[in-house]
N, C-alpha and C positions, 0 to 999 in steps of 0.2 A: 511574848513575855508581858507579865503585869508589871504595874507600877513597884508593888511589893517586893517581886522577885527580884527587880533590877536593884532596889535598895539594897537587899541582902547580899546581891553580887558585890556591889560597891562596898558594903561594909566588909565584906570577905577579903576583898581585894586590898582596902586598908589595913586591915589586920595582917594580912600577909606581907605586904610591904613593910610595916612596923616590925615585924617579926624578922625579916630578913635583915634590916638594918640594926637592930638589935643585938642580934646572934651573928653579925658578919665577921668572918675570920680577919677581916682586914682593919687597917688604923682609920679614923675619922675622915681623914682627908683622902686616903685612897678610895673609901667606899663613897663619899662624895663626888670624887673624879670619875669613879667608875659609873655611879648613878647619872651622872651629867653625861658622860659619853653615850649610855643607852638611852637617855630621854632623847639626845639628839638624832641617835639613829632612829627611833621611833617618829621622830619628827618628821626625817627624811622619808621614812617609810610612806607615813600618812601622806606626805605631800606628792610622792610619786604615786600611789593608788590614786588620789584625788585627781592628778593630771590625766592619769588612765582613764576614769570616770568622765572626766570632761570630754576627752577626746571621743570616747563611745557615745556620749550624748550628742555630739556635734555631728559624728558620723550617722547617728539614728535620725537627727533633726535633717540632715542634707538628704539621707533616702527617702524621709517623709516629704519633703519639698518635691524631690523628684516624682514621688509617685502622686503627688496632688497635681503636679503639672502635667503629668502624662493623663491622669483621669480628667483635667479640665480640656485637654486638647481632645481627648475620646469624645467627652460630652458635647463640646463645640462643634465635632464634625457631626456627631449623630443629629444635633439640633439644624444644622445647616442642610444635611441630607433630607429630614422631615421637613422642612420650609419648602426646599427645592421639589420634593415630591407633592406637597401640598400644591404650589403654584402650577406643577404640570398638571395636577388634576382638576384644578380650577380651569385652567385653559381649555383642556379636553371635555369637560363638561358641558353639555349642550343647555 
């Protein structure tokens, strides 16, 4: 989405919220209480999703560390084998 589209989306959302508040069938204090509870629900939802994302990122980072560690061990073993083969070749070459 472009910035222009996001701006239009924001204006549309603001207009929708304004229309809901103006034409709400509840009294002002009831509407404020309702909106406050919905805002708290939304905050809790966002925090829960953020926590889920953080957990997923942590798991991915741990998997990445394990993969790097595994590849490092494999590379080290390959280098050691190459060095050993080279030494054996040097010793057997007249």
